[in-house]
GUPALO-868721 format. One record per residue: x, y, z of N, C-alpha, C in turn; chain. Coordinates in steps of 0.1 Angstrom, whole numbers. Atoms other than C-alpha are relative to their C-alpha. Layout:
<torbas>
X;Y;Z;X;Y;Z;X;Y;Z;A
...
</torbas>
This chain:
<torbas>
-5;-2;-13;-495;66;-468;1;-13;8;A
0;13;-7;-504;31;-456;11;-8;-5;A
-11;7;5;-478;16;-479;13;5;6;A
-12;-5;-5;-452;39;-465;2;-5;15;A
-1;5;-14;-460;29;-429;4;-15;0;A
-3;14;0;-459;-8;-438;15;-2;-4;A
-14;0;4;-425;-2;-456;9;3;12;A
-9;-4;-12;-410;15;-425;0;-12;10;A
1;11;-10;-423;-14;-403;8;-12;-4;A
-8;12;5;-408;-41;-425;15;3;0;A
-14;-4;-1;-375;-22;-426;5;-2;14;A
-4;1;-14;-375;-20;-389;1;-15;5;A
-1;15;-3;-382;-58;-385;12;-6;-6;A
-12;5;7;-355;-66;-410;13;4;7;A
-11;-5;-7;-330;-44;-392;2;-7;14;A
-1;7;-13;-339;-60;-358;4;-14;-1;A
-4;13;2;-335;-94;-372;15;-2;-3;A
-14;0;3;-301;-87;-386;8;3;13;A
-7;-3;-13;-290;-72;-352;0;-12;9;A
1;12;-9;-302;-103;-333;10;-11;-5;A
-8;11;6;-284;-126;-358;15;3;3;A
-14;-3;-2;-251;-107;-355;4;-2;14;A
-3;1;-14;-253;-106;-318;2;-15;4;A
0;15;-4;-260;-144;-316;13;-7;-5;A
-11;7;5;-231;-154;-338;13;6;5;A
-13;-6;-4;-205;-130;-324;2;1;15;A
-1;-1;-14;-213;-127;-287;6;-12;7;A
-5;12;-7;-192;-149;-265;-7;-3;13;A
7;3;-12;-216;-147;-237;4;9;12;A
-3;-8;-12;-217;-129;-203;7;-8;10;A
-7;9;-10;-204;-159;-184;13;-5;-5;A
-13;4;4;-167;-165;-186;2;-15;2;A
-3;14;-1;-156;-201;-192;8;-3;12;A
-7;4;-12;-145;-218;-160;-1;9;11;A
2;-10;-10;-157;-189;-139;-3;-7;14;A
5;6;-13;-174;-211;-113;12;-8;6;A
-11;8;-5;-144;-234;-109;11;10;6;A
-10;-10;-5;-120;-204;-105;-5;7;13;A
6;-6;-12;-144;-188;-80;1;-9;12;A
0;10;-11;-146;-220;-60;14;-2;6;A
-14;1;-5;-108;-223;-58;4;12;8;A
-3;-12;-7;-105;-187;-48;-5;1;14;A
7;0;-14;-130;-190;-19;7;-10;9;A
-6;10;-8;-113;-222;-8;14;5;5;A
-13;-5;-4;-79;-205;-8;-1;10;12;A
3;-10;-10;-93;-176;13;-4;-6;13;A
4;7;-12;-109;-200;37;12;-6;7;A
-12;6;-6;-76;-218;42;9;10;7;A
-8;-11;-6;-58;-185;48;-6;4;14;A
6;-3;-12;-83;-177;75;2;-11;11;A
-2;11;-9;-80;-211;91;14;-1;6;A
-14;0;-5;-42;-209;94;4;13;6;A
-4;-13;-5;-42;-172;103;11;6;-8;A
-10;-4;9;-21;-163;73;1;16;-1;A
-2;-15;2;-7;-127;73;13;1;-9;A
-11;-3;9;16;-113;46;3;15;0;A
-4;-14;0;34;-80;50;9;2;-13;A
-6;-2;13;43;-68;15;10;11;1;A
-10;-11;1;72;-45;5;-6;14;-1;A
5;-14;0;69;-7;7;4;7;-12;A
-3;-9;11;83;21;-14;10;-6;-10;A
-8;4;11;101;17;-47;8;12;-6;A
-7;-10;7;127;36;-67;5;-6;-13;A
-6;6;12;142;32;-102;13;-6;3;A
-13;7;-3;172;9;-104;-3;-12;9;A
1;12;-8;178;-18;-79;-6;3;13;A
7;-1;-12;154;-23;-50;3;-13;8;A
-1;12;-9;161;-46;-20;-13;-1;7;A
13;1;-5;126;-58;-11;-1;-12;9;A
2;12;-8;114;-82;16;-15;-1;4;A
14;2;-4;80;-97;26;1;-9;12;A
1;8;-13;71;-112;60;-12;-8;-1;A
11;9;1;49;-142;59;-1;-8;13;A
2;8;-13;34;-158;91;-14;-6;1;A
13;6;-4;6;-179;104;-3;2;15;A
3;-1;-15;-11;-181;138;10;-8;8;A
-10;8;-7;16;-207;146;14;6;0;A
-13;-6;1;45;-184;138;4;2;-14;A
-5;-3;13;67;-175;108;-2;-12;-10;A
2;11;10;59;-195;76;14;-3;-6;A
-13;4;4;91;-213;68;0;-9;-12;A
-1;9;11;103;-230;36;-10;3;-11;A
10;-2;11;78;-213;13;8;5;-13;A
-5;-5;13;84;-204;-24;-7;13;-2;A
6;-14;1;79;-166;-28;6;6;-12;A
-4;-6;12;80;-148;-61;-7;13;-1;A
6;-13;1;75;-111;-67;1;4;-15;A
1;-5;14;63;-98;-101;-4;15;0;A
3;-14;2;63;-62;-112;-4;3;-14;A
5;-3;13;42;-50;-141;-3;15;-2;A
1;-15;2;43;-15;-156;-14;3;-5;A
13;-3;3;9;1;-157;-2;8;-13;A
1;-8;12;17;24;-187;-1;-8;-12;A
0;9;11;19;-6;-210;9;-12;1;A
-8;12;-1;35;-39;-218;15;4;-2;A
-15;-2;0;73;-43;-216;5;5;13;A
-6;-5;-12;96;-37;-188;-4;-8;13;A
4;8;-12;80;-63;-165;12;-7;6;A
-11;6;-7;102;-78;-139;-5;-11;10;A
4;11;-10;102;-110;-117;12;-2;9;A
-11;2;-9;123;-116;-86;-4;-12;9;A
2;12;-9;126;-149;-67;5;4;14;A
-4;-4;-13;126;-141;-30;5;-12;8;A
-6;11;-8;148;-162;-7;-2;3;15;A
2;-2;-15;142;-168;30;13;3;7;A
-12;-4;-7;168;-148;49;-1;-2;15;A
3;3;-14;151;-152;83;-12;-8;0;A
12;7;-1;123;-174;95;-12;9;-4;A
11;-8;5;93;-161;75;2;13;-7;A
-4;-13;7;112;-132;59;6;-4;-13;A
-5;3;13;117;-135;22;4;13;-8;A
-5;-12;5;139;-110;4;7;-3;-14;A
-6;1;13;153;-103;-31;2;13;-6;A
-2;-12;8;164;-77;-56;-9;1;-11;A
9;-2;12;141;-61;-81;5;13;-7;A
-5;-11;8;154;-39;-109;-11;6;-8;A
10;-7;7;130;-13;-122;6;10;-10;A
-6;-8;10;139;4;-155;-5;15;0;A
6;-13;1;117;35;-150;-9;3;12;A
9;-4;-11;97;55;-125;-15;-1;-5;A
14;0;4;59;56;-124;-7;-11;8;A
8;10;-6;31;33;-113;3;-14;-4;A
-3;14;3;38;-4;-110;-11;-9;8;A
9;10;-7;14;-33;-102;9;-11;5;A
-9;10;-6;32;-57;-78;-9;-12;3;A
7;12;-3;21;-93;-74;9;-10;7;A
-8;9;-7;35;-115;-47;-7;-14;2;A
6;14;-1;28;-153;-48;8;-7;11;A
-7;8;-10;36;-175;-18;-6;-14;0;A
5;14;0;33;-213;-19;8;-8;10;A
-6;8;-11;39;-237;10;-10;-11;3;A
9;11;-2;22;-271;11;-14;3;-6;A
13;-3;5;-16;-265;7;-2;15;-2;A
2;-14;0;-12;-228;10;5;6;-14;A
-3;-6;12;-13;-209;-23;-6;14;1;A
5;-13;-2;-16;-172;-15;6;10;-10;A
-4;-10;9;-13;-141;-36;-5;13;5;A
4;-13;-4;-13;-104;-29;4;9;-12;A
-2;-10;10;-16;-75;-54;-1;14;6;A
1;-14;-4;-10;-38;-48;7;9;-10;A
-6;-10;9;0;-6;-66;11;7;8;A
-11;-8;-7;33;12;-58;6;10;-11;A
-7;-10;8;49;43;-72;15;0;1;A
-14;0;-1;85;41;-81;5;14;-3;A
-5;-13;3;103;74;-78;14;-1;-6;A
-13;0;6;134;84;-97;11;1;10;A
-9;0;-11;151;90;-64;-8;2;12;A
7;-1;-12;140;86;-29;4;12;8;A
-4;-12;-7;143;122;-18;-12;9;3;A
11;-8;-4;122;151;-6;-10;3;-11;A
11;-2;10;89;155;-23;-1;-9;-11;A
1;10;10;94;124;-44;-10;-11;4;A
10;11;-4;66;98;-46;7;-12;5;A
-5;12;-5;73;68;-25;10;3;11;A
-10;-2;-10;99;85;-3;-6;-2;14;A
6;2;-13;74;84;26;-1;-14;5;A
1;15;-4;74;46;25;14;-6;3;A
-13;6;-2;112;42;28;4;2;14;A
-2;-2;-14;111;37;65;10;-9;7;A
-7;10;-7;132;7;72;15;4;1;A
-14;-2;-2;168;7;85;4;13;5;A
-3;-13;-5;166;41;101;6;0;14;A
-5;-1;-13;187;50;131;-8;11;8;A
7;-10;-8;173;70;161;4;14;-4;A
-3;-14;3;170;108;155;-3;2;-15;A
2;-4;14;171;125;121;-8;12;-1;A
7;-12;3;154;154;104;-12;-3;-8;A
12;3;7;118;151;93;0;6;-14;A
-1;-7;13;126;175;64;8;-8;-10;A
-8;7;9;151;151;50;-4;-14;-3;A
4;14;2;134;117;54;-6;-5;13;A
6;7;-12;120;92;79;10;1;12;A
-7;-1;-13;131;95;116;-4;-11;9;A
2;11;-9;133;69;143;0;4;15;A
0;-2;-15;124;69;180;-5;-12;7;A
4;12;-8;112;46;208;-12;4;8;A
12;-2;-8;79;42;227;-1;-12;9;A
0;11;-9;82;21;258;9;-12;-4;A
-9;11;5;111;1;243;-3;-5;-14;A
4;4;13;93;-3;210;5;10;-10;A
-4;-9;10;110;12;179;-12;5;-8;A
11;-7;8;88;37;160;7;9;-10;A
-5;-7;10;96;52;127;-10;9;-7;A
10;-9;5;79;83;114;5;7;-13;A
-4;-8;11;79;100;80;-12;10;-3;A
10;-10;3;60;132;70;3;5;-14;A
-2;-5;13;55;142;34;-12;9;-4;A
-13;-3;8;57;163;12;9;7;9;A
-11;-6;-8;90;176;24;5;12;-9;A
0;-3;-14;100;201;36;-13;1;6;A
13;0;-6;72;200;61;-4;14;3;A
5;-14;-2;52;232;60;-13;1;6;A
13;-2;-6;22;246;78;-10;3;-11;A
11;-4;9;-12;251;62;0;-8;-13;A
1;9;12;-10;222;37;-3;-14;5;A
3;13;-4;-22;187;37;12;-9;0;A
-11;8;-2;4;163;50;-3;-15;1;A
1;15;-1;8;125;48;9;-5;11;A
-8;6;-11;20;108;80;1;-15;-2;A
-2;15;1;35;73;78;8;-5;12;A
-6;5;-12;44;53;108;2;-15;-1;A
-3;15;0;61;19;110;4;-4;14;A
-3;6;-13;63;-2;141;6;-14;-2;A
-6;12;4;88;-29;134;-4;-12;10;A
4;11;-7;76;-63;145;-14;-1;4;A
14;0;-3;40;-53;151;-8;-6;-11;A
9;7;10;13;-74;134;-13;7;-2;A
13;-7;2;-16;-50;138;-11;-5;8;A
10;6;-7;-35;-72;161;-4;7;14;A
2;-6;-13;-31;-51;192;-7;14;-1;A
6;-13;2;-48;-20;177;7;9;-9;A
-6;-9;9;-40;10;157;5;13;7;A
-5;-12;-7;-18;39;168;-6;13;-6;A
4;-13;6;-25;76;162;11;10;3;A
-10;-11;-2;-6;109;161;-7;12;6;A
4;-13;-5;-12;140;183;10;10;-4;A
-8;-11;4;1;172;169;-2;12;9;A
2;-11;-9;8;201;192;13;8;1;A
-11;-9;-2;31;230;200;5;-1;15;A
-4;2;-14;52;222;231;-1;13;8;A
2;-11;-10;43;245;261;-11;9;-3;A
11;-8;3;12;258;245;-13;-8;1;A
13;7;-1;-25;250;252;-7;3;-13;A
6;-1;13;-43;244;219;-10;-11;-2;A
10;11;2;-73;224;206;7;-12;-5;A
-5;13;5;-67;187;199;2;0;-15;A
-3;2;14;-51;180;165;5;-14;-2;A
-3;14;0;-52;143;161;0;-5;-15;A
-1;6;14;-42;123;129;-3;-15;2;A
4;14;0;-60;90;125;8;-8;-10;A
-8;8;9;-40;62;109;-7;-13;-3;A
5;13;5;-49;31;89;12;-8;-4;A
-11;9;4;-27;1;84;-1;-4;-14;A
0;4;14;-17;-6;48;4;-14;-2;A
-3;14;3;-11;-39;31;15;-3;3;A
-15;2;-2;27;-33;36;3;1;15;A
-2;-1;-14;22;-30;74;3;14;5;A
-3;-14;-4;28;8;75;-14;7;2;A
12;-7;-3;2;30;91;1;14;-6;A
0;-13;7;-8;62;72;-12;7;3;A
11;-8;-2;-30;91;77;3;14;-5;A
-2;-13;4;-36;127;66;-3;10;11;A
2;-10;-10;-34;158;87;6;13;-5;A
-5;-13;3;-23;195;88;5;6;12;A
-6;-8;-11;-2;218;109;-4;14;-2;A
5;-13;2;-17;252;115;12;10;2;A
-11;-11;-2;4;285;114;-4;7;12;A
2;-7;-13;8;300;148;1;15;-2;A
0;-14;1;0;337;151;12;7;7;A
-11;-5;-7;29;342;175;13;-1;-8;A
-12;2;8;54;332;148;8;-12;4;A
-8;12;-4;66;301;166;-2;-11;-10;A
0;10;10;74;272;144;3;-14;5;A
-4;13;-6;83;244;168;-13;-9;3;A
11;9;-1;59;214;167;5;-14;5;A
-3;14;-3;58;179;181;-11;-9;-6;A
9;10;4;42;148;166;2;-12;9;A
-1;10;-10;35;123;193;-7;-13;-6;A
6;13;5;29;87;180;-4;-8;13;A
6;7;-11;6;70;205;-3;-14;-3;A
3;14;3;7;32;205;-13;-5;7;A
13;5;-6;-24;11;214;1;-2;15;A
-2;3;-14;-9;3;248;3;13;8;A
-2;-12;-7;-5;40;256;15;6;-1;A
-14;-5;1;33;42;250;1;11;-11;A
-1;-12;9;44;74;232;14;2;-5;A
-13;-4;6;72;84;209;-2;14;-5;A
2;-14;3;76;122;206;11;4;-10;A
-9;-6;10;92;138;175;-2;15;-1;A
1;-15;-1;99;175;178;8;6;-12;A
-6;-6;12;107;197;147;-5;14;-2;A
5;-14;4;104;232;133;-6;-1;-14;A
5;0;14;81;236;103;8;10;-8;A
-8;-8;9;97;252;73;-5;15;-1;A
5;-14;0;74;283;74;-13;0;9;A
</torbas>
């Protein structure tokens, strides 16, 4: 019995020794080479961005085929002019199909270019901006739809270039609040009661420094409990939030979504829910 215990102990020691040896010769270590230097450069870059008040408004929704995308870059002194801006698109489902677009300055601080996407799905976008000592980078995920239509992913982000009016069931609609253009999109479409809805608001020219807007939902001419949709500003400059429209027992279907700007100005969008 004693010899058996000693044999088991020796086998355990031998196995432990082999494990330690294999780990020692094969492990590359927990610390990545050059990590400290890269971290130092990253922190220095972020500190410089804060010092100059750098803001980058990245592109919004995508679709398969050719996309015309633009990014707005500014500092506390105004639009960042003469920068080199490059947009990279990488397919999340696997290698292949990656795209790169050189953005050209079309207006002071506004860089635009075409990006051809071969298929729909999730894409990782990376925008690099270089100007003098500034070396900035932004990364974000975007869903490319096969077509920017009702109930298609990404359609709620296609807010730019809209004329006043429109039908919320067909796409983004535009209005004004105190002279400020306001664009609203509600998805999924058609807009129905008793389901979770995503509200997207764009305020062209706003930089987000004056506060965050919100949306009040109500039925015109009726007294009802407050139904407010809180919004948060995304990396692309668009404000988004989730809310719901209740079904009225009277059978009425007319609702209004009032976008309230931080200064109190209001843009009212009236529509009938689909059911």
